[in-house]
C-alpha positions in Angstrom: 128.7 79.6 71.9 129.7 82.9 74.0 126.7 84.7 72.5 124.6 82.0 73.5 126.1 82.0 77.1 125.2 85.8 77.3 121.7 85.4 76.1 121.2 82.6 78.8 122.6 84.7 81.5 120.3 87.9 80.6 117.0 85.3 80.8 118.6 84.1 84.2 118.7 87.8 85.2 115.0 88.3 84.0 113.9 85.5 85.8 115.4 86.8 89.0 114.3 90.1 88.1 110.5 88.8 87.9 111.2 87.2 91.4 112.4 90.7 92.8 109.3 92.1 91.6 107.3 89.3 93.4 109.0 90.1 96.5 108.7 93.6 96.1 104.7 93.1 95.9 104.8 91.0 98.7 106.8 93.5 100.8 104.5 96.6 99.7 101.2 94.3 100.6 102.8 93.3 103.9 103.4 97.0 104.6 99.5 98.3 103.8 98.1 95.7 105.8 100.2 96.8 108.7 99.5 100.5 107.9 95.8 99.5 107.8 95.8 97.7 111.1 97.7 101.1 112.5 95.0 103.1 111.2 92.2 100.7 112.1 93.5 101.0 115.9 93.9 104.8 115.9 90.4 105.3 114.6 89.0 102.7 117.3 90.7 104.5 120.0 89.9 107.9 118.7 86.0 106.9 118.6 86.5 105.6 122.3 87.7 108.9 123.1 85.3 110.9 121.6 82.4 108.8 122.7 84.0 109.5 126.6 84.2 113.2 125.8 80.5 114.0 125.0 79.3 111.6 128.2 78.0 114.4 130.7 80.0 114.5 133.7 77.0 115.7 135.5 75.1 118.9 135.4 76.8 122.2 136.2 80.0 120.4 137.5 82.4 122.8 135.4 85.4 121.7 137.3 84.8 118.2 136.6 83.8 118.8 132.9 87.1 120.8 132.5 89.2 118.0 134.2 87.3 115.4 131.7 87.9 117.5 128.6 91.7 117.9 129.5 92.3 114.4 130.3 90.3 113.3 126.8 92.3 116.0 125.2 95.8 114.6 126.8 94.9 111.1 125.9 94.0 112.0 122.3 97.2 113.6 121.8 99.0 110.6 123.4 97.1 108.7 120.9 98.0 110.7 117.6 101.8 110.8 118.7 101.3 106.7 119.3 99.9 106.5 115.4 103.0 109.0 114.2 105.7 107.0 115.4 103.9 103.6 114.5 103.6 105.4 111.0 106.9 106.7 110.8 108.4 103.3 112.1 106.5 101.1 109.5 107.5 103.5 106.8 111.1 102.9 108.1 110.9 99.3 108.3 109.4 99.0 104.8 112.0 101.7 103.3 114.7 99.5 104.5 113.2 96.3 102.7 112.7 97.9 99.6 116.4 99.6 99.9 117.8 96.3 100.6 116.0 94.8 97.5 116.6 97.3 95.2 120.2 97.2 96.2 120.7 93.7 95.9 118.8 93.8 92.5 121.0 96.5 91.0 124.3 94.6 92.2 123.0 91.8 90.5 122.3 93.1 87.4 125.6 95.1 87.4 127.3 92.0 87.8 125.6 90.0 85.3 125.9 93.2 82.7 129.7 93.0 83.6 129.7 89.3 82.7 128.0 89.7 79.8 130.1 92.6 78.7 133.3 90.7 79.7 132.2 87.4 77.1 130.8 89.8 74.3 134.5 91.6 74.7 136.4 88.1 74.2 134.2 87.5 71.1 134.1 91.0 69.7 136.4 92.7 67.4 140.0 94.0 68.2 139.6 97.0 70.7 136.3 96.3 71.7 137.6 95.2 75.2 138.5 98.5 76.3 134.8 99.7 75.8 133.6 96.8 77.8 136.0 97.7 80.7 135.0 101.3 80.1 131.3 100.3 80.5 132.1 97.9 83.6 133.8 100.9 85.5 130.9 103.2 84.9 128.5 100.6 86.2 130.8 100.0 89.3 130.8 103.8 89.6 127.1 103.9 89.3 126.4 101.3 91.8 128.6 102.6 94.4 126.7 106.2 94.1 123.4 104.1 94.5 124.4 102.3 97.5 125.5 106.0 99.4 122.1 107.3 98.5 120.5 104.3 99.6 122.5 104.4 102.6 122.1 108.2 103.2 118.5 108.0 102.9 118.1 105.1 105.3 119.9 107.4 107.9 117.7 110.2 107.5 114.6 108.0 108.1 115.9 106.9 111.0 116.8 110.4 112.1 113.1 111.5 111.2 111.5 109.0 113.3 113.4 109.7 116.4 112.6 113.6 116.0 108.9 113.0 114.6 107.4 112.3 118.4 108.9 115.3 119.8 106.6 118.2 118.9 103.6 116.1 119.6 105.2 115.0 122.9 105.5 118.3 123.8 102.0 119.2 123.3 100.9 115.9 125.2 103.0 117.1 128.3 101.5 120.6 128.3 98.3 119.4 127.7 98.8 117.1 131.1 100.1 120.2 132.9 96.7 122.1 131.9 94.8 119.0 133.5 96.8 118.7 136.5 96.4 122.6 137.2 92.6 122.4 136.7 92.3 119.7 138.9 94.2 121.4 141.6 91.8 124.7 140.9 88.8 122.0 141.5 90.0 120.7 144.7 
């Protein structure tokens, strides 16, 4: 009877694993769709900027051409910075969703294994209870370490998102300063 309950518990865990795999696939596809939309938007804006850059500003009007090119460079840099921020935010959100899913599944599997081991220890030979308790404590320690790794990874990803746009934003600021200086020279 106890063996049958353990088998049913394991079967139920497998069904939950299949559901979790479906959820994982859905989250991955949703993230891929968002990434494609981000890439298409970036490509559209980049093509528009490139088209603006090749339009003649007028023959011989070098200050206007230089100003136009500087403006286009600044806009392209800002577009790239926006894409990078969007990419990092998307990756952080996706990582968070997947980490929650994996963490909940690991906890569920660990609890199911502990329950099954407890039931098997009751029906097993004398002395098997100590082995089941040892295995349960190892599972609990593993789950604790896994949760710490997930939390640390999430914190590092959030910190990298904040830092990711800084160098590019600095480049955009320099490009803007160059464009303003060139406009002052032209005026």
